[in-house]
N, C-alpha and C positions, 0 to 999 in steps of 0.2 A: 480801694481796688474794686473794680466792677468785674463780675464774673459773667462769662458768656455761656448760655445754656448749651450751645453746640459743643462745648469742650468736654462736657460730662456725660456719663452714660447711666447714671442712677441717682436715686434719692435714698435716704435712710428712713426706716419706719419702725415705730415703737407701738406694738399692739398691747391692749389690755387683756386680750385673750390669754387664758392660762393653759398650761400643759394638760392634755386629756388624760395622762397617766397619773401625775402626782400633784396637779394644780400648782405647779411651780411657775415662776416667771420665765418668759421666753426672751432670748437675746434680741438685739436690734437686727432687723432684716434690711436687705437692700431690694429695691424694685425698680423696674424700668418703665412702668406704665404712667408715671407722673411727669412733672416738668423736666426731670433729669438735670437738676441744677445743684446737686449736692445739698438739698434741703433736709431738715429733720421734721418728719411728720409724726404726730402723736394721735392715736385713736381718741376721738372725742373732742378734738380741737379743730377749728375751721382753717386756721392759717398755720403755715410751717414756722419753725424756728430756724434762724440762720446759724451757720457754722462761724467760728471765729474768722474775722476778715470780711464777712458778708453784711456788715451793718448798714451799708448804703443801699441794699436791695429793697425794693417796694414789695414786701411779702404779700400784701393784699391782692396783687395781680396774679399770684400763683394759685392754682387749684388742682384738685385730683379729679380723674374721670369718675363717673358714677360707679364703676366697679374696676378693680385692679388687682393684680397678683403681686405677692411678696415672696421673695426667695429664701429658702432654706433656714427657717428659724430652728434653733436648738434650745431645749429646756436647760436653764442654768442649774437645776437641781438634779435631774435624773438622766439628762443627755438625750431624751427622746427627740427624734428628728423626723420632720415631715418635709417633703420636697417643696411644697408651696402652701401659702395661705392666700385667701381671697378676701379683699376688703370691699365693703359696700358703703356707699354714701347715702345718707338720708338728709334732705334739706341742706345739701352742700357740706355736710359734716361727716367725716369717717365715723360710722356708728357701730358697725358690726364686722367681725372677722370670722371666717370659716376655714377649717382645715380642708384643703383640697384632697388630701390623701383619704378622706372619708367620703368622697363624692360618689353619688349613685350615677348610673349611666343614663344617657339621653340619646335619642336618635334624631337625625336631621330629617325633617319632613319637607314637603314641597313649599315653594315660595318663601324660603328663609325662616320657616318655623322649626322649632325643635320640641321634642316631647319627653317629659320626665318619665322614667321607667317605674317610679314609685307611685305617683298619683295620676299619671297619664294626662296631666295638664300640658297644653301646647301653647307656645308663645313665640313671638317674633324676636329673633336674636341673630346677629351676624355669624355666618358659618365659620368665618376665619378665627373666631374666639372659641377655644376648646371648653372653657368652664363658664358656667352661668348659674345663678341662683334661680330655682323654680319659684315663680311668683305665687303659686298656690300653696305648696307645702313647705317652702323656704329652705329646702335641702339644696346643697351644692350639687350640680350635675356636671358630668364630664361627657362630652360628645364622643360617642362610640365611633371609631374609625374603621 
């Protein structure tokens, strides 16, 4: 059975990031920034894993954007809940995940640049995206509206 990407609205994501309260494991999240083909992505792995019935998919053709958001992970141990996580790719592999609920504010500057309120670094980033990692201090920033 061949699955059509247009039919689906999300993928599944398993992060290696631990709960900031108890260091417990987080449940699997869903996200809409990837290919949206009901694929299983795991932090640290380049290619996704198929769901049952997807064995005929060419998984090497799927990739994640350089940064993406994951929705509503909940800690399996203490129940801590954060609205979103933000994944970052390095060399084409999902390598880091940040809790967006811990984001510092950023301001939109001229010509598509934003500025981190923590270190005052400015970098070019699309205004349409609310969250971005500061390239200088590596903190997650949230665009102040």
